N, CA and C atoms as an extended XYZ file, in Angstrom:
219
Properties=species:S:1:pos:R:3:atomname:S:1:resname:S:1:resid:I:1 pbc="F F F"
N       -54.186        9.352       74.936 N   MET     1
C       -54.207        9.270       73.682 CA  MET     1
C       -54.045       10.267       72.407 C   MET     1
N       -53.955        9.843       71.371 N   THR     2
C       -53.455       10.979       70.240 CA  THR     2
C       -54.648       11.376       69.516 C   THR     2
N       -54.630       12.492       68.912 N   PRO     3
C       -55.363       12.724       68.322 CA  PRO     3
C       -55.778       11.709       67.495 C   PRO     3
N       -54.892       10.936       66.492 N   GLU     4
C       -55.402       10.007       65.914 CA  GLU     4
C       -56.542        8.725       66.215 C   GLU     4
N       -56.323        8.583       67.983 N   ASN     5
C       -56.675        7.913       68.429 CA  ASN     5
C       -58.202        8.192       68.729 C   ASN     5
N       -58.192        9.354       68.967 N   PHE     6
C       -59.898        9.896       69.504 CA  PHE     6
C       -60.358       10.035       67.678 C   PHE     6
N       -60.275       10.684       66.708 N   LYS     7
C       -61.045       10.759       65.608 CA  LYS     7
C       -61.350        8.995       65.393 C   LYS     7
N       -60.521        7.726       65.804 N   GLU     8
C       -60.690        6.421       65.186 CA  GLU     8
C       -61.740        6.264       66.113 C   GLU     8
N       -61.820        6.809       67.497 N   ALA     9
C       -62.911        6.072       68.626 CA  ALA     9
C       -63.789        6.701       68.070 C   ALA     9
N       -64.096        8.034       67.495 N   ARG    10
C       -65.462        8.680       66.981 CA  ARG    10
C       -65.718        8.069       65.719 C   ARG    10
N       -65.122        7.500       65.028 N   ARG    11
C       -65.638        6.655       63.608 CA  ARG    11
C       -66.293        5.494       63.899 C   ARG    11
N       -65.082        5.073       64.659 N   LYS    12
C       -65.813        3.428       65.110 CA  LYS    12
C       -67.154        3.634       65.838 C   LYS    12
N       -67.697        4.757       66.766 N   LEU    13
C       -68.799        5.162       67.359 CA  LEU    13
C       -69.834        5.345       66.453 C   LEU    13
N       -69.260        5.741       65.090 N   GLY    14
C       -70.458        6.481       64.097 CA  GLY    14
C       -70.777        8.183       64.431 C   GLY    14
N       -70.217        8.728       64.965 N   LEU    15
C       -70.821       10.070       65.678 CA  LEU    15
C       -69.880       11.339       64.876 C   LEU    15
N       -70.828       12.132       64.651 N   SER    16
C       -70.502       13.357       64.086 CA  SER    16
C       -69.608       13.976       65.367 C   SER    16
N       -68.586       14.836       65.140 N   ALA    17
C       -67.594       15.694       65.833 CA  ALA    17
C       -68.813       16.227       66.980 C   ALA    17
N       -70.287       17.032       66.717 N   SER    18
C       -71.097       17.710       67.297 CA  SER    18
C       -71.244       16.402       68.270 C   SER    18
N       -71.976       15.497       67.761 N   GLN    19
C       -72.440       14.305       68.880 CA  GLN    19
C       -71.274       13.822       69.418 C   GLN    19
N       -70.403       13.294       68.821 N   MET    20
C       -68.925       13.292       69.715 CA  MET    20
C       -69.121       14.535       70.922 C   MET    20
N       -68.715       15.191       70.719 N   GLY    21
C       -68.446       16.616       71.899 CA  GLY    21
C       -69.643       16.281       72.765 C   GLY    21
N       -71.091       16.409       72.693 N   ARG    22
C       -72.132       16.143       73.364 CA  ARG    22
C       -71.758       15.091       73.979 C   ARG    22
N       -72.057       13.534       73.753 N   VAL    23
C       -71.742       12.325       74.185 CA  VAL    23
C       -71.028       12.964       75.529 C   VAL    23
N       -69.533       13.243       75.448 N   ILE    24
C       -68.311       13.479       76.064 CA  ILE    24
C       -68.984       14.436       77.391 C   ILE    24
N       -69.977       15.082       76.691 N   GLY    25
C       -70.078       16.030       77.708 CA  GLY    25
C       -69.766       17.764       77.469 C   GLY    25
N       -69.094       17.956       76.532 N   LEU    26
C       -68.455       19.288       76.588 CA  LEU    26
C       -69.844       20.324       76.277 C   LEU    26
N       -69.329       21.285       76.238 N   THR    27
C       -70.221       22.899       76.162 CA  THR    27
C       -69.985       23.748       75.135 C   THR    27
N       -70.661       24.823       75.270 N   GLY    28
C       -70.170       25.410       74.276 CA  GLY    28
C       -70.711       25.070       72.213 C   GLY    28
N       -69.204       25.087       72.275 N   ASP    29
C       -69.362       24.277       70.729 CA  ASP    29
C       -69.054       22.820       71.061 C   ASP    29
N       -69.063       22.227       71.063 N   PRO    30
C       -68.852       21.294       71.722 CA  PRO    30
C       -68.163       20.359       69.934 C   PRO    30
N       -68.692       20.170       68.746 N   GLY    31
C       -68.362       20.156       67.800 CA  GLY    31
C       -66.221       20.712       67.314 C   GLY    31
N       -66.441       21.804       67.474 N   ARG    32
C       -65.728       22.679       67.036 CA  ARG    32
C       -64.675       22.110       68.554 C   ARG    32
N       -64.409       21.818       69.308 N   THR    33
C       -63.997       21.420       70.492 CA  THR    33
C       -63.348       19.821       70.015 C   THR    33
N       -64.154       18.770       69.770 N   VAL    34
C       -63.819       17.289       68.939 CA  VAL    34
C       -62.722       18.177       67.587 C   VAL    34
N       -63.088       18.516       67.159 N   ARG    35
C       -62.137       19.243       65.674 CA  ARG    35
C       -60.787       19.807       66.136 C   ARG    35
N       -60.432       20.352       66.850 N   ARG    36
C       -59.277       20.895       67.722 CA  ARG    36
C       -58.054       19.872       68.252 C   ARG    36
N       -59.450       18.451       68.976 N   TYR    37
C       -58.676       17.219       69.403 CA  TYR    37
C       -57.944       16.843       68.505 C   TYR    37
N       -59.057       16.321       67.431 N   GLU    38
C       -58.535       15.735       66.370 CA  GLU    38
C       -57.770       15.987       65.666 C   GLU    38
N       -57.287       17.283       65.600 N   ALA    39
C       -56.109       18.293       64.783 CA  ALA    39
C       -55.037       18.426       65.728 C   ALA    39
N       -55.105       17.972       66.749 N   GLY    40
C       -53.840       18.010       67.870 CA  GLY    40
C       -53.605       19.707       68.440 C   GLY    40
N       -54.893       20.391       67.983 N   ASP    41
C       -54.735       21.932       68.423 CA  ASP    41
C       -53.867       22.060       70.076 C   ASP    41
N       -55.662       21.330       70.632 N   ILE    42
C       -55.262       20.929       71.814 CA  ILE    42
C       -55.385       19.400       72.972 C   ILE    42
N       -54.853       19.627       73.922 N   GLU    43
C       -54.440       18.727       74.399 CA  GLU    43
C       -55.655       17.731       75.066 C   GLU    43
N       -56.191       16.517       74.566 N   ILE    44
C       -57.285       15.548       75.141 CA  ILE    44
C       -56.979       15.623       76.674 C   ILE    44
N       -58.063       15.939       77.602 N   SER    45
C       -57.785       15.998       79.063 CA  SER    45
C       -58.408       14.464       79.488 C   SER    45
N       -57.643       14.387       80.836 N   GLY    46
C       -57.892       12.995       81.254 CA  GLY    46
C       -59.344       12.192       81.247 C   GLY    46
N       -60.060       13.548       81.773 N   PRO    47
C       -61.196       12.855       82.402 CA  PRO    47
C       -61.901       12.341       80.572 C   PRO    47
N       -61.902       13.326       79.532 N   VAL    48
C       -62.481       12.851       78.474 CA  VAL    48
C       -61.652       11.683       77.969 C   VAL    48
N       -60.564       11.361       77.622 N   GLN    49
C       -59.910       10.190       77.442 CA  GLN    49
C       -60.349        8.782       78.682 C   GLN    49
N       -60.703        8.657       79.988 N   VAL    50
C       -61.607        8.204       80.496 CA  VAL    50
C       -63.007        7.978       80.046 C   VAL    50
N       -63.486        9.095       79.482 N   ALA    51
C       -65.134        9.017       78.951 CA  ALA    51
C       -64.886        8.055       77.933 C   ALA    51
N       -64.126        8.620       76.690 N   ILE    52
C       -63.968        7.574       75.922 CA  ILE    52
C       -63.965        6.297       75.557 C   ILE    52
N       -62.945        6.058       76.810 N   ARG    53
C       -62.143        4.472       76.986 CA  ARG    53
C       -63.839        3.619       77.766 C   ARG    53
N       -64.290        4.532       78.185 N   TYR    54
C       -65.747        3.955       78.631 CA  TYR    54
C       -66.812        3.477       78.140 C   TYR    54
N       -66.777        4.629       76.951 N   ILE    55
C       -67.787        3.896       76.039 CA  ILE    55
C       -67.372        3.243       75.066 C   ILE    55
N       -66.370        3.294       74.623 N   LEU    56
C       -65.973        1.977       73.789 CA  LEU    56
C       -66.301        0.872       74.470 C   LEU    56
N       -65.836        0.727       75.929 N   ARG    57
C       -66.128       -0.103       76.312 CA  ARG    57
C       -67.156       -1.161       76.650 C   ARG    57
N       -68.001        0.226       76.903 N   TYR    58
C       -69.396       -0.561       77.437 CA  TYR    58
C       -70.748       -0.072       76.196 C   TYR    58
N       -70.381        0.893       75.088 N   GLY    59
C       -71.367        0.799       74.521 CA  GLY    59
C       -72.403        2.197       74.472 C   GLY    59
N       -72.125        2.888       73.520 N   LEU    60
C       -73.445        4.257       73.349 CA  LEU    60
C       -75.008        3.815       74.564 C   LEU    60
N       -75.489        2.754       73.822 N   ASP    61
C       -76.837        2.081       74.834 CA  ASP    61
C       -76.679        2.461       76.197 C   ASP    61
N       -75.689        2.185       76.877 N   LYS    62
C       -75.502        2.467       78.048 CA  LYS    62
C       -75.391        3.671       78.599 C   LYS    62
N       -75.057        4.529       78.096 N   ILE    63
C       -74.707        5.696       78.667 CA  ILE    63
C       -75.634        6.633       77.471 C   ILE    63
N       -76.253        6.717       76.755 N   ALA    64
C       -77.205        7.267       76.251 CA  ALA    64
C       -78.294        8.177       76.487 C   ALA    64
N       -79.144        7.078       76.974 N   ARG    65
C       -79.995        7.401       77.843 CA  ARG    65
C       -80.137        8.240       78.547 C   ARG    65
N       -79.293        8.715       79.588 N   THR    66
C       -79.054        9.335       80.731 CA  THR    66
C       -78.058       10.441       80.473 C   THR    66
N       -77.185       10.762       79.326 N   THR    67
C       -76.416       11.933       79.271 CA  THR    67
C       -76.743       12.858       77.824 C   THR    67
N       -77.243       12.300       77.265 N   VAL    68
C       -77.616       13.116       75.968 CA  VAL    68
C       -78.830       13.348       75.275 C   VAL    68
N       -78.997       14.543       75.781 N   THR    69
C       -80.201       14.656       75.348 CA  THR    69
C       -80.433       15.757       73.809 C   THR    69
N       -81.439       15.495       72.936 N   GLY    70
C       -81.592       15.871       71.615 CA  GLY    70
C       -80.629       15.279       70.633 C   GLY    70
N       -79.626       14.238       71.006 N   CYS    71
C       -78.677       13.623       70.344 CA  CYS    71
C       -79.111       12.394       69.687 C   CYS    71
N       -79.510       12.410       67.867 N   ARG    72
C       -79.631       11.180       67.675 CA  ARG    72
C       -78.218       10.543       67.268 C   ARG    72
N       -78.518        9.271       68.123 N   LEU    73
C       -77.105        7.958       67.944 CA  LEU    73
C       -78.125        7.097       67.354 C   LEU    73
């Protein structure tokens, strides 16, 4: 997955960088990490790529209720 693919997926889902980070389970400053993925500063790990593909395939509704606390989607 390229940084451009990652950014396109986030935009398709209608999420901010911070929301996307929380949805895929990032800790610390999830928005900063997402922005670094999108800029190509850090490699997008395999598990993150799988999570993105899963979300795109099955939708946020299927996972949001069980994985995201306090994230307005």
